[in-house]
Biopython code that builds the backbone (N, CA, C, O; Angstrom):
import numpy as np
from Bio.PDB.StructureBuilder import StructureBuilder

atoms = [
    (1, "MET", "N", (116.202, 99.377, 96.339)),
    (1, "MET", "CA", (114.727, 99.116, 96.017)),
    (1, "MET", "C", (114.175, 98.404, 97.173)),
    (1, "MET", "O", (114.718, 97.431, 97.695)),
    (2, "PRO", "N", (113.025, 98.956, 97.563)),
    (2, "PRO", "CA", (112.359, 98.268, 98.773)),
    (2, "PRO", "C", (111.890, 96.901, 98.587)),
    (2, "PRO", "O", (111.763, 96.486, 97.436)),
    (3, "GLY", "N", (111.614, 96.140, 99.594)),
    (3, "GLY", "CA", (111.201, 94.760, 99.440)),
    (3, "GLY", "C", (109.619, 94.629, 99.318)),
    (3, "GLY", "O", (109.085, 93.521, 99.354)),
    (4, "PHE", "N", (108.917, 95.766, 99.179)),
    (4, "PHE", "CA", (107.503, 95.731, 99.019)),
    (4, "PHE", "C", (107.049, 97.053, 98.322)),
    (4, "PHE", "O", (107.819, 98.005, 98.196)),
    (5, "VAL", "N", (105.816, 97.064, 97.895)),
    (5, "VAL", "CA", (105.138, 98.212, 97.539)),
    (5, "VAL", "C", (103.890, 98.332, 98.413)),
    (5, "VAL", "O", (103.131, 97.378, 98.582)),
    (6, "LEU", "N", (103.697, 99.566, 98.977)),
    (6, "LEU", "CA", (102.567, 99.871, 99.915)),
    (6, "LEU", "C", (101.536, 100.695, 99.052)),
    (6, "LEU", "O", (101.883, 101.680, 98.400)),
    (7, "LEU", "N", (100.214, 100.212, 99.097)),
    (7, "LEU", "CA", (99.166, 101.031, 98.590)),
    (7, "LEU", "C", (98.286, 101.336, 99.699)),
    (7, "LEU", "O", (98.025, 100.450, 100.513)),
    (8, "VAL", "N", (97.799, 102.508, 99.813)),
    (8, "VAL", "CA", (96.868, 102.961, 100.785)),
    (8, "VAL", "C", (95.805, 103.655, 100.244)),
    (8, "VAL", "O", (96.043, 104.653, 99.564)),
    (9, "ARG", "N", (94.555, 103.253, 100.453)),
    (9, "ARG", "CA", (93.344, 103.920, 99.813)),
    (9, "ARG", "C", (92.346, 104.068, 100.942)),
    (9, "ARG", "O", (91.924, 103.082, 101.546)),
    (10, "PRO", "N", (91.983, 105.264, 101.213)),
    (10, "PRO", "CA", (90.973, 105.650, 102.143)),
    (10, "PRO", "C", (89.631, 105.200, 101.737)),
    (10, "PRO", "O", (89.301, 105.289, 100.554)),
    (11, "ARG", "N", (88.796, 104.702, 102.664)),
    (11, "ARG", "CA", (87.464, 104.242, 102.321)),
    (11, "ARG", "C", (86.470, 105.335, 102.501)),
    (11, "ARG", "O", (86.727, 106.264, 103.266)),
    (12, "ASP", "N", (85.324, 105.279, 101.826)),
    (12, "ASP", "CA", (84.318, 106.162, 101.880)),
    (12, "ASP", "C", (83.225, 105.970, 102.978)),
    (12, "ASP", "O", (82.280, 106.742, 103.140)),
    (13, "ASP", "N", (83.462, 104.879, 103.692)),
    (13, "ASP", "CA", (82.436, 104.623, 104.750)),
    (13, "ASP", "C", (82.815, 105.207, 106.090)),
    (13, "ASP", "O", (83.929, 105.724, 106.182)),
    (14, "SER", "N", (82.053, 105.184, 107.090)),
    (14, "SER", "CA", (82.222, 105.814, 108.269)),
    (14, "SER", "C", (83.043, 104.917, 109.271)),
    (14, "SER", "O", (83.246, 105.322, 110.416)),
    (15, "ASP", "N", (83.498, 103.736, 108.853)),
    (15, "ASP", "CA", (84.245, 102.819, 109.670)),
    (15, "ASP", "C", (85.627, 103.288, 109.733)),
    (15, "ASP", "O", (86.250, 103.593, 108.716)),
    (16, "SER", "N", (86.153, 103.356, 110.998)),
    (16, "SER", "CA", (87.544, 103.880, 111.175)),
    (16, "SER", "C", (88.607, 102.735, 111.365)),
    (16, "SER", "O", (89.776, 102.986, 111.655)),
    (17, "THR", "N", (88.162, 101.562, 111.199)),
    (17, "THR", "CA", (89.058, 100.494, 111.286)),
    (17, "THR", "C", (90.029, 100.402, 110.112)),
    (17, "THR", "O", (89.696, 100.710, 108.967)),
    (18, "MET", "N", (91.267, 99.957, 110.454)),
    (18, "MET", "CA", (92.288, 99.832, 109.260)),
    (18, "MET", "C", (92.213, 98.453, 108.862)),
    (18, "MET", "O", (92.055, 97.550, 109.683)),
    (19, "ARG", "N", (92.332, 98.244, 107.489)),
    (19, "ARG", "CA", (92.257, 96.795, 106.978)),
    (19, "ARG", "C", (93.659, 96.622, 106.191)),
    (19, "ARG", "O", (94.220, 97.523, 105.568)),
    (20, "ILE", "N", (94.116, 95.305, 106.337)),
    (20, "ILE", "CA", (95.415, 95.083, 105.602)),
    (20, "ILE", "C", (95.203, 93.938, 104.560)),
    (20, "ILE", "O", (94.454, 92.992, 104.803)),
    (21, "GLY", "N", (95.882, 94.061, 103.414)),
    (21, "GLY", "CA", (95.864, 93.057, 102.464)),
    (21, "GLY", "C", (97.301, 92.754, 102.140)),
    (21, "GLY", "O", (98.126, 93.665, 102.077)),
    (22, "ILE", "N", (97.628, 91.467, 101.928)),
    (22, "ILE", "CA", (99.049, 91.040, 101.642)),
    (22, "ILE", "C", (99.023, 90.186, 100.452)),
    (22, "ILE", "O", (98.206, 89.269, 100.373)),
    (23, "THR", "N", (99.932, 90.450, 99.452)),
    (23, "THR", "CA", (99.930, 89.626, 98.249)),
    (23, "THR", "C", (101.482, 89.510, 97.857)),
    (23, "THR", "O", (102.216, 90.498, 97.890)),
    (24, "VAL", "N", (101.894, 88.335, 97.514)),
    (24, "VAL", "CA", (103.134, 88.086, 96.998)),
    (24, "VAL", "C", (102.981, 87.130, 95.839)),
    (24, "VAL", "O", (102.556, 85.990, 96.028)),
    (25, "SER", "N", (103.318, 87.570, 94.644)),
    (25, "SER", "CA", (103.179, 86.776, 93.423)),
    (25, "SER", "C", (104.155, 85.597, 93.195)),
    (25, "SER", "O", (105.161, 85.469, 93.893)),
    (26, "LYS", "N", (103.844, 84.772, 92.237)),
    (26, "LYS", "CA", (104.706, 83.652, 91.999)),
    (26, "LYS", "C", (106.094, 84.030, 91.493)),
    (26, "LYS", "O", (107.067, 83.284, 91.607)),
    (27, "LYS", "N", (106.126, 85.290, 90.901)),
    (27, "LYS", "CA", (107.435, 85.729, 90.579)),
    (27, "LYS", "C", (108.535, 85.784, 91.507)),
    (27, "LYS", "O", (109.721, 85.748, 91.180)),
    (28, "VAL", "N", (108.034, 85.884, 92.816)),
    (28, "VAL", "CA", (108.989, 86.063, 93.992)),
    (28, "VAL", "C", (109.591, 84.875, 94.353)),
    (28, "VAL", "O", (110.734, 84.951, 94.805)),
    (29, "GLY", "N", (109.039, 83.737, 94.246)),
    (29, "GLY", "CA", (109.577, 82.421, 94.595)),
    (29, "GLY", "C", (108.614, 81.404, 94.768)),
    (29, "GLY", "O", (107.453, 81.653, 94.442)),
    (30, "ASN", "N", (108.937, 80.189, 95.274)),
    (30, "ASN", "CA", (108.052, 79.114, 95.416)),
    (30, "ASN", "C", (107.145, 79.328, 96.675)),
    (30, "ASN", "O", (107.283, 80.339, 97.364)),
    (31, "ALA", "N", (106.256, 78.405, 96.956)),
    (31, "ALA", "CA", (105.273, 78.600, 98.079)),
    (31, "ALA", "C", (105.863, 78.850, 99.377)),
    (31, "ALA", "O", (105.348, 79.668, 100.140)),
    (32, "VAL", "N", (106.962, 78.171, 99.698)),
    (32, "VAL", "CA", (107.619, 78.275, 101.036)),
    (32, "VAL", "C", (108.117, 79.756, 101.198)),
    (32, "VAL", "O", (107.984, 80.361, 102.262)),
    (33, "ILE", "N", (108.702, 80.307, 100.074)),
    (33, "ILE", "CA", (109.368, 81.701, 100.231)),
    (33, "ILE", "C", (108.124, 82.632, 100.292)),
    (33, "ILE", "O", (108.076, 83.504, 101.159)),
    (34, "ARG", "N", (107.123, 82.470, 99.401)),
    (34, "ARG", "CA", (105.969, 83.422, 99.486)),
    (34, "ARG", "C", (105.257, 83.449, 100.771)),
    (34, "ARG", "O", (104.838, 84.510, 101.233)),
    (35, "ASN", "N", (105.094, 82.233, 101.409)),
    (35, "ASN", "CA", (104.526, 82.208, 102.751)),
    (35, "ASN", "C", (105.378, 82.741, 103.745)),
    (35, "ASN", "O", (104.846, 83.351, 104.673)),
    (36, "ARG", "N", (106.676, 82.613, 103.715)),
    (36, "ARG", "CA", (107.552, 83.272, 104.687)),
    (36, "ARG", "C", (107.521, 84.790, 104.576)),
    (36, "ARG", "O", (107.686, 85.474, 105.586)),
    (37, "MET", "N", (107.330, 85.296, 103.472)),
    (37, "MET", "CA", (107.340, 86.683, 103.102)),
    (37, "MET", "C", (105.901, 87.180, 103.673)),
    (37, "MET", "O", (105.811, 88.258, 104.262)),
    (38, "LYS", "N", (104.875, 86.401, 103.481)),
    (38, "LYS", "CA", (103.686, 86.945, 104.006)),
    (38, "LYS", "C", (103.620, 86.937, 105.604)),
    (38, "LYS", "O", (102.988, 87.794, 106.221)),
    (39, "ARG", "N", (104.299, 85.935, 106.204)),
    (39, "ARG", "CA", (104.316, 85.938, 107.670)),
    (39, "ARG", "C", (105.070, 87.138, 108.155)),
    (39, "ARG", "O", (104.721, 87.740, 109.170)),
    (40, "ARG", "N", (106.165, 87.506, 107.389)),
    (40, "ARG", "CA", (106.971, 88.665, 107.895)),
    (40, "ARG", "C", (106.155, 89.979, 107.661)),
    (40, "ARG", "O", (106.268, 90.911, 108.457)),
    (41, "PHE", "N", (105.422, 90.047, 106.688)),
    (41, "PHE", "CA", (104.515, 91.185, 106.386)),
    (41, "PHE", "C", (103.402, 91.328, 107.479)),
    (41, "PHE", "O", (103.087, 92.428, 107.933)),
    (42, "ARG", "N", (102.842, 90.184, 107.863)),
    (42, "ARG", "CA", (101.809, 90.185, 108.930)),
    (42, "ARG", "C", (102.462, 90.742, 110.291)),
    (42, "ARG", "O", (101.886, 91.548, 111.021)),
    (43, "ALA", "N", (103.615, 90.259, 110.513)),
    (43, "ALA", "CA", (104.323, 90.708, 111.755)),
    (43, "ALA", "C", (104.698, 92.211, 111.703)),
    (43, "ALA", "O", (104.709, 92.901, 112.723)),
    (44, "LEU", "N", (105.004, 92.691, 110.471)),
    (44, "LEU", "CA", (105.225, 94.147, 110.241)),
    (44, "LEU", "C", (103.961, 94.843, 110.597)),
    (44, "LEU", "O", (103.962, 95.786, 111.389)),
    (45, "ALA", "N", (102.939, 94.418, 110.057)),
    (45, "ALA", "CA", (101.512, 95.050, 110.085)),
    (45, "ALA", "C", (101.134, 95.177, 111.548)),
    (45, "ALA", "O", (100.675, 96.222, 112.009)),
    (46, "ARG", "N", (101.345, 94.050, 112.285)),
    (46, "ARG", "CA", (100.984, 94.031, 113.671)),
    (46, "ARG", "C", (101.679, 95.038, 114.551)),
    (46, "ARG", "O", (101.120, 95.626, 115.477)),
    (47, "GLU", "N", (102.956, 95.195, 114.192)),
    (47, "GLU", "CA", (103.858, 96.090, 114.933)),
    (47, "GLU", "C", (103.638, 97.649, 114.591)),
    (47, "GLU", "O", (103.586, 98.521, 115.458)),
    (48, "ILE", "N", (103.532, 97.852, 113.389)),
    (48, "ILE", "CA", (103.543, 99.296, 112.836)),
    (48, "ILE", "C", (102.191, 99.941, 112.554)),
    (48, "ILE", "O", (101.988, 101.119, 112.847)),
    (49, "LEU", "N", (101.275, 99.174, 111.991)),
    (49, "LEU", "CA", (100.048, 99.812, 111.586)),
    (49, "LEU", "C", (99.229, 100.413, 112.660)),
    (49, "LEU", "O", (98.607, 101.443, 112.398)),
    (50, "PRO", "N", (99.151, 99.863, 113.899)),
    (50, "PRO", "CA", (98.352, 100.419, 114.941)),
    (50, "PRO", "C", (98.689, 101.929, 115.075)),
    (50, "PRO", "O", (97.839, 102.820, 115.058)),
    (51, "GLU", "N", (99.996, 102.111, 115.208)),
    (51, "GLU", "CA", (100.489, 103.473, 115.426)),
    (51, "GLU", "C", (100.487, 104.437, 114.216)),
    (51, "GLU", "O", (100.011, 105.569, 114.301)),
    (52, "ALA", "N", (101.017, 103.961, 113.130)),
    (52, "ALA", "CA", (101.333, 104.680, 112.027)),
    (52, "ALA", "C", (100.307, 104.597, 110.735)),
    (52, "ALA", "O", (100.457, 105.325, 109.754)),
    (53, "GLY", "N", (99.397, 103.760, 110.835)),
    (53, "GLY", "CA", (98.545, 103.478, 109.737)),
    (53, "GLY", "C", (97.410, 104.494, 109.659)),
    (53, "GLY", "O", (97.085, 105.115, 110.671)),
    (54, "LEU", "N", (96.819, 104.676, 108.538)),
    (54, "LEU", "CA", (95.717, 105.633, 108.327)),
    (54, "LEU", "C", (94.399, 105.069, 108.770)),
    (54, "LEU", "O", (93.978, 104.078, 108.173)),
    (55, "PRO", "N", (93.721, 105.575, 109.726)),
    (55, "PRO", "CA", (92.437, 105.015, 110.171)),
    (55, "PRO", "C", (91.415, 105.152, 109.038)),
    (55, "PRO", "O", (91.418, 106.135, 108.296)),
    (56, "GLY", "N", (90.628, 104.245, 108.932)),
    (56, "GLY", "CA", (89.597, 104.148, 107.894)),
    (56, "GLY", "C", (90.136, 103.921, 106.513)),
    (56, "GLY", "O", (89.546, 104.389, 105.539)),
    (57, "ALA", "N", (91.292, 103.181, 106.387)),
    (57, "ALA", "CA", (91.805, 102.951, 105.029)),
    (57, "ALA", "C", (92.235, 101.549, 104.929)),
    (57, "ALA", "O", (92.476, 100.793, 105.871)),
    (58, "ASP", "N", (92.306, 101.282, 103.605)),
    (58, "ASP", "CA", (92.781, 99.860, 103.195)),
    (58, "ASP", "C", (94.333, 99.938, 103.003)),
    (58, "ASP", "O", (94.748, 100.838, 102.273)),
    (59, "HIS", "N", (95.117, 99.196, 103.509)),
    (59, "HIS", "CA", (96.525, 99.013, 103.313)),
    (59, "HIS", "C", (96.913, 97.842, 102.691)),
    (59, "HIS", "O", (96.612, 96.788, 103.251)),
    (60, "VAL", "N", (97.592, 97.806, 101.522)),
    (60, "VAL", "CA", (97.946, 96.622, 100.677)),
    (60, "VAL", "C", (99.438, 96.558, 100.743)),
    (60, "VAL", "O", (100.059, 97.539, 100.334)),
    (61, "LEU", "N", (100.115, 95.486, 101.225)),
    (61, "LEU", "CA", (101.557, 95.237, 100.967)),
    (61, "LEU", "C", (101.711, 94.317, 99.930)),
    (61, "LEU", "O", (101.160, 93.220, 100.016)),
    (62, "ILE", "N", (102.515, 94.674, 98.782)),
    (62, "ILE", "CA", (102.830, 93.759, 97.717)),
    (62, "ILE", "C", (104.189, 93.421, 97.779)),
    (62, "ILE", "O", (105.051, 94.296, 97.705)),
    (63, "GLY", "N", (104.484, 92.126, 97.920)),
    (63, "GLY", "CA", (105.828, 91.664, 98.046)),
    (63, "GLY", "C", (106.698, 91.719, 96.758)),
    (63, "GLY", "O", (106.222, 91.359, 95.682)),
    (64, "ARG", "N", (107.894, 92.144, 96.864)),
    (64, "ARG", "CA", (108.814, 92.126, 95.762)),
    (64, "ARG", "C", (109.975, 91.182, 95.926)),
    (64, "ARG", "O", (110.222, 90.716, 97.039)),
    (65, "ALA", "N", (110.684, 90.885, 94.891)),
    (65, "ALA", "CA", (111.681, 89.867, 94.948)),
    (65, "ALA", "C", (112.811, 90.042, 95.954)),
    (65, "ALA", "O", (113.344, 89.075, 96.497)),
    (66, "GLY", "N", (113.187, 91.405, 96.203)),
    (66, "GLY", "CA", (114.271, 91.584, 97.232)),
    (66, "GLY", "C", (113.789, 91.463, 98.635)),
    (66, "GLY", "O", (114.621, 91.448, 99.542)),
    (67, "GLY", "N", (112.624, 91.384, 98.869)),
    (67, "GLY", "CA", (112.087, 91.522, 100.240)),
    (67, "GLY", "C", (112.423, 90.329, 101.097)),
    (67, "GLY", "O", (112.567, 90.525, 102.304)),
    (68, "ILE", "N", (112.555, 89.193, 100.639)),
    (68, "ILE", "CA", (112.834, 87.942, 101.460)),
    (68, "ILE", "C", (114.228, 88.065, 101.991)),
    (68, "ILE", "O", (114.430, 87.675, 103.142)),
    (69, "GLU", "N", (115.198, 88.554, 101.299)),
    (69, "GLU", "CA", (116.615, 88.707, 101.757)),
    (69, "GLU", "C", (116.805, 89.871, 102.743)),
    (69, "GLU", "O", (117.835, 89.950, 103.411)),
    (70, "ARG", "N", (115.804, 90.786, 102.838)),
    (70, "ARG", "CA", (116.061, 91.947, 103.650)),
    (70, "ARG", "C", (115.942, 91.628, 105.075)),
    (70, "ARG", "O", (115.140, 90.763, 105.426)),
    (71, "ASP", "N", (116.726, 92.300, 105.996)),
    (71, "ASP", "CA", (116.662, 92.185, 107.426)),
    (71, "ASP", "C", (115.240, 92.699, 107.863)),
    (71, "ASP", "O", (114.639, 93.559, 107.218)),
    (72, "PHE", "N", (114.790, 92.165, 108.904)),
    (72, "PHE", "CA", (113.455, 92.469, 109.396)),
    (72, "PHE", "C", (113.376, 93.973, 109.854)),
    (72, "PHE", "O", (112.401, 94.688, 109.623)),
    (73, "ALA", "N", (114.487, 94.370, 110.518)),
    (73, "ALA", "CA", (114.516, 95.762, 110.919)),
    (73, "ALA", "C", (114.555, 96.846, 109.786)),
    (73, "ALA", "O", (114.070, 97.966, 109.949)),
    (74, "ASP", "N", (115.166, 96.440, 108.621)),
    (74, "ASP", "CA", (115.168, 97.328, 107.471)),
    (74, "ASP", "C", (113.813, 97.307, 106.917)),
    (74, "ASP", "O", (113.396, 98.359, 106.432)),
    (75, "LEU", "N", (113.059, 96.267, 106.915)),
    (75, "LEU", "CA", (111.643, 96.258, 106.417)),
    (75, "LEU", "C", (110.733, 97.137, 107.378)),
    (75, "LEU", "O", (109.826, 97.826, 106.910)),
    (76, "GLN", "N", (110.996, 97.091, 108.686)),
    (76, "GLN", "CA", (110.249, 97.925, 109.523)),
    (76, "GLN", "C", (110.460, 99.378, 109.262)),
    (76, "GLN", "O", (109.533, 100.185, 109.191)),
    (77, "ARG", "N", (111.737, 99.678, 109.121)),
    (77, "ARG", "CA", (112.117, 101.167, 108.888)),
    (77, "ARG", "C", (111.538, 101.615, 107.563)),
    (77, "ARG", "O", (111.080, 102.754, 107.466)),
    (78, "GLU", "N", (111.534, 100.771, 106.525)),
    (78, "GLU", "CA", (110.887, 101.106, 105.122)),
    (78, "GLU", "C", (109.435, 101.306, 105.369)),
    (78, "GLU", "O", (108.880, 102.318, 104.941)),
    (79, "LEU", "N", (108.794, 100.399, 106.033)),
    (79, "LEU", "CA", (107.241, 100.562, 106.234)),
    (79, "LEU", "C", (106.999, 101.724, 107.028)),
    (79, "LEU", "O", (106.068, 102.443, 106.667)),
    (80, "ALA", "N", (107.680, 102.062, 108.075)),
    (80, "ALA", "CA", (107.410, 103.249, 108.857)),
    (80, "ALA", "C", (107.674, 104.479, 107.959)),
    (80, "ALA", "O", (106.879, 105.418, 107.996)),
    (81, "LYS", "N", (108.648, 104.509, 107.236)),
    (81, "LYS", "CA", (108.950, 105.574, 106.252)),
    (81, "LYS", "C", (107.815, 105.795, 105.323)),
    (81, "LYS", "O", (107.319, 106.909, 105.157)),
    (82, "ALA", "N", (107.413, 104.727, 104.723)),
    (82, "ALA", "CA", (106.283, 104.792, 103.672)),
    (82, "ALA", "C", (104.990, 105.310, 104.274)),
    (82, "ALA", "O", (104.276, 106.106, 103.666)),
    (83, "LEU", "N", (104.705, 104.845, 105.480)),
    (83, "LEU", "CA", (103.451, 105.339, 106.171)),
    (83, "LEU", "C", (103.594, 106.802, 106.590)),
    (83, "LEU", "O", (102.617, 107.551, 106.578)),
    (84, "ALA", "N", (104.825, 107.212, 106.964)),
    (84, "ALA", "CA", (104.958, 108.656, 107.308)),
    (84, "ALA", "C", (104.701, 109.506, 106.105)),
    (84, "ALA", "O", (104.106, 110.580, 106.192)),
    (85, "ARG", "N", (105.180, 108.987, 104.914)),
    (85, "ARG", "CA", (104.940, 109.832, 103.658)),
    (85, "ARG", "C", (103.457, 109.781, 103.381)),
    (85, "ARG", "O", (102.936, 110.790, 102.905)),
    (86, "VAL", "N", (102.749, 108.751, 103.622)),
    (86, "VAL", "CA", (101.300, 108.673, 103.409)),
    (86, "VAL", "C", (100.583, 109.681, 104.396)),
    (86, "VAL", "O", (99.640, 110.382, 104.029)),
    (87, "GLN", "N", (101.078, 109.698, 105.613)),
    (87, "GLN", "CA", (100.510, 110.627, 106.604)),
    (87, "GLN", "C", (100.598, 112.111, 106.222)),
    (87, "GLN", "O", (99.656, 112.892, 106.348)),
    (88, "GLN", "N", (101.863, 112.449, 105.723)),
    (88, "GLN", "CA", (102.148, 113.767, 105.273)),
    (88, "GLN", "C", (101.581, 114.220, 104.039)),
    (88, "GLN", "O", (101.548, 115.405, 103.708)),
    (89, "GLY", "N", (101.101, 113.196, 103.310)),
    (89, "GLY", "CA", (100.475, 113.603, 101.947)),
    (89, "GLY", "C", (101.490, 113.739, 100.995)),
    (89, "GLY", "O", (101.291, 114.471, 100.025)),
    (90, "LYS", "N", (102.652, 113.083, 101.138)),
    (90, "LYS", "CA", (103.743, 113.192, 100.162)),
    (90, "LYS", "C", (103.997, 111.919, 99.361)),
    (90, "LYS", "O", (104.968, 111.760, 98.622)),
    (91, "ALA", "N", (103.023, 111.022, 99.580)),
    (91, "ALA", "CA", (103.201, 109.707, 98.794)),
    (91, "ALA", "C", (102.804, 109.948, 97.371)),
    (91, "ALA", "O", (102.086, 110.899, 97.062)),
    (92, "GLN", "N", (103.258, 109.107, 96.526)),
    (92, "GLN", "CA", (102.974, 109.054, 95.030)),
    (92, "GLN", "C", (101.455, 108.657, 94.963)),
    (92, "GLN", "O", (101.018, 107.701, 95.605)),
    (93, "GLN", "N", (100.665, 109.452, 94.143)),
    (93, "GLN", "CA", (99.412, 109.280, 93.924)),
    (93, "GLN", "C", (99.207, 108.105, 92.935)),
    (93, "GLN", "O", (99.940, 107.986, 91.953)),
    (94, "ALA", "N", (98.170, 107.214, 93.213)),
    (94, "ALA", "CA", (97.928, 106.144, 92.249)),
    (94, "ALA", "C", (97.362, 106.752, 90.836)),
    (94, "ALA", "O", (96.694, 107.786, 90.852)),
    (95, "LYS", "N", (97.610, 106.179, 89.815)),
    (95, "LYS", "CA", (96.984, 106.538, 88.572)),
    (95, "LYS", "C", (95.666, 106.074, 88.402)),
    (95, "LYS", "O", (95.485, 104.878, 88.628)),
    (96, "VAL", "N", (94.674, 106.785, 88.040)),
    (96, "VAL", "CA", (93.366, 106.337, 87.931)),
    (96, "VAL", "C", (93.147, 105.910, 86.466)),
    (96, "VAL", "O", (93.301, 106.716, 85.548)),
    (97, "PRO", "N", (92.768, 104.571, 86.252)),
    (97, "PRO", "CA", (92.522, 104.153, 84.939)),
    (97, "PRO", "C", (91.379, 104.905, 84.196)),
    (97, "PRO", "O", (90.384, 105.336, 84.778)),
    (98, "ARG", "N", (91.598, 105.020, 82.922)),
    (98, "ARG", "CA", (90.591, 105.788, 82.122)),
    (98, "ARG", "C", (89.394, 105.020, 81.888)),
    (98, "ARG", "O", (88.464, 105.507, 81.245)),
]
sb = StructureBuilder()
sb.init_structure("model")
sb.init_model(0)
sb.init_chain("A")
sb.init_seg("    ")
for serial, (resi, resn, name, xyz) in enumerate(atoms, 1):
    if name == "N":
        sb.init_residue(resn, " ", resi, " ")
    sb.init_atom(name, np.array(xyz, "f"), 0.0, 1.0, " ", f" {name:<3s}", serial, name[0])
structure = sb.get_structure()
């Protein structure tokens, strides 16, 4: 199970900048653990999003409980793989609420 969930939603405006959102809930751990996970996610985003992210889209990383124990290199591979699936159009589509 990956240490995060990635949500990518293209925006309808003409702005091609990529935006990133990071969230880690209290279920993951105390404030120290949540902040460490957010720092790791920011580092991942700085390294991988400029090359592999979708231009003009919002990218949201949601931290999961197993993410803090994961090796940073594993998280890099998982994020690169998830972004490649999004680029290819093979990502799981979000369910639209009724």
